N, C-alpha and C positions, 0 to 999 in steps of 0.2 A: 299944526301937521310938521312938526320938526324931530317926530318921531319917523315917521314913514321917510324923510330924507335922508335920515340918518343909514334906518333899513336898504331904500333903495342905493346910495351908493355902498356900504358895507357888500351888496347881490352885488354892484359895477362892479368893485373892483375882486375880488374874486370869482368872478366868468371870467373878469380877462384875463386874469392867473394860468385857469386853467384851458381857457382858448390859447393861450401865448404858449404855454406848455403843449397843447395836442400839435399844436402846429409844431414850434420845434422838435420834437419828439417823430411826428410828419419827415420834419425836410431830413432828420438824422437817419430814419429809417425806410428814407427813399435811399441811400449809398449802400446798403446793404443790398446787392442785387441778389436774387434767386438762382442756386444754384439750378434747376428742373431750366432755366431758362423761361418758362411759359409770362405774360403779359397778364395784368389784369384780366381782362377781358377771357382769356382762354383758364384763367382759374376761375375762372366766375361760371364759366358753359360748364368747364369738367365736373363743377359741384353739382349742381344745376344734373349734368344728365347721372350722376354715380347717385342723386336721390328720386330718377326716374321723371323728372317736370318737366317737358319737351314742350308745355308751351308757353314759357316764359322765357323772351328777349330781351339780352344783351345789350345795351345801346348806349353809346357815348354824349355825353348832355356836357354846356359848355363851365366855366368856373373851376375853384377850387372848396373842397372838402363840399361840394353839392349831390354828394353822392345820396344813392334813395334808391325804392321798392318802389316804388306805384301796381300795388293792389286793384288797379280800379284798368288799368289795360294791361297788369304783368308784366312789366318790364322792369329788370334790372339795370338802375343810371348810374350809370356810375364816369364822375369826371373824365377830362380828358388823359389828366395825368393818369389816377388809375389803370383808365382805360387802356392804355400802352404802354405802362411803364414797367420792366420786370425788375420789382424790389420789394423786400417782405413788407414793407407799408401800403403798394398796391392788393399784394394778396390778400392780409389780413382786412383791408378796406373792401374787397372785391366778396372774396370769405363770409364778411359781417352781412354785404347787401345780400348774397346769395339765402344768409339764415333768412333775413325774413320772407322770404320767397318761399322757406323751405314750411316755415312757421304759416304760410297763410294757404299749402298744398293737403298740413297737415292741420287743418284748422284751430291751431295752436291759440288756445281760448282768450288770451291776454291781446292777443292779437284782433280780434274776435270784436272783444270789449272794445279796445280803443279805437276801431274803424267803425262799430256802429255810433259813440258818441259826438265825432270827428263832425256833424255839422254843423251840434248844438256849439261845440265849442268854439268852433268856427264861429258861431254869433256872438257867443257868451266876452268874449276875447275884445270884441270890436267894443260892448255896450260896456263891459262895467265900472272899467278907471270912469267914463264920463256920466254913469249913471252913480257910481260911488260921491266924486263932486257935485252931482246937481245934489244929492241925498246931505251931505253936506254941507255943504249952502243952507240950504235949505230949511234945516233941521239946530238952528242958528235959535236961538231963544224956547227950544223944546217943542217945536213945532212937532204936530204927531206927524202928519202928512210926509213932512222932511227924513224922520226917522226913517218909517217905512219906506219910502221910495231908496236912502243908505241901506238898509235892509238889501232889498232887493238887489242892489246893486252887490251889495257882498253874494247875497247865494248867486250870482255869477259868476262876481270873480272865482269864487269854490269850486264851479264847476270845471276852472278851468286848473285851479289847481290838484283837483282831481285826475287831468287826464295825466299833470306833469305827474306825477307817482302812477299812471297805469300803467305809463310807458318805458318806465324804468326796471318791469321785468321783461316784458317785448325787446329792449336794446342788449339788459346783459344776457338774457336767451340767445340772445340772433347773435352774439357774443362767442359765446360754452359753445352752440353749431358751429360755428367757424372754426372757433381754436383747435375743436375732436378734428373734426373732417383732416385739417393739414394733415394733423399729427397721424390721425387712423391711417391714413392715407401716404403716409410719408412723401407728402407733399413738398415739407421744408426741412433742413439742417432744426439742429438740436439751438443753432443759432440765430436761424431768424423766425424758429417759433415763438422763441424768449420776446425777439422784435415786434411779431404782430399781436404780441400779450402786449406786452406792454404800452405801444401803441394806441388798442384796444382797451387798456383798462382808462387811460387819460381821455377818448373818446366817450369811455360812459359816465367818465366824472361831472362831465359839458353837461348831462344828463339830471345828473343827482343834486349840480349846483342847483338849476333851472327849479327844482321839485324842491327842496330845505329852501329857497328864494322866496318862491311861492306860498308857501306854506307858512313861515315870517311875517310875510307883508297882511296873507287871508287873515293871521293870526292879531296882528295890527290891525286890522280895522272893524274885529267883534271884541276887540279891547275896547274898542273908543264907541263902537255902540251898546256896548254895557253897562260904562261911565255917563252915557249922556240920557240912557232911562233914568 
């Protein structure tokens, strides 16, 4: 299992770097006040209105970087600092989350696919590691039963890996929609636009690192399975 720990350690280090960089960027651009003086809530509400979306509510949610769009109850959930603040970081995050609402309204195919597999992924993410470890333990000595259990675990893990990759176009598209709206509607200055773009770039990298890390782990498990056959 040394290979697994090496991969997990590398993923942890890269993830921590990107996460800390994102927090640093958010803090930096939180100091860049918006010329238009609008709060994150007002930015979100205007972007919704400009896209003809009237059935989505913008609400505040506790925590930091807890912003998300909930398609189940059609709410744009903004963390308190994004909801209330009037800076480039808040504008970027608020517009990004509304980007997901726009995807939902326009039946964006990648979002529909991601939403469809969420229940299955919720189950597979909870069971995959348990089943994989059980399969590894039972397959010692060449047990066919243990190998089959291990293969089931790999299949479950593959589903979560697929989910991370399906998430990538959803997140990048939401950011592109946000940045295009901010620019086309003259919501921000060139400096504010550059800050919003930089902040969203690092936010997207957290999803990219997660996807690549999951793929590396999956390939490692597959190599173990093939070597034990």
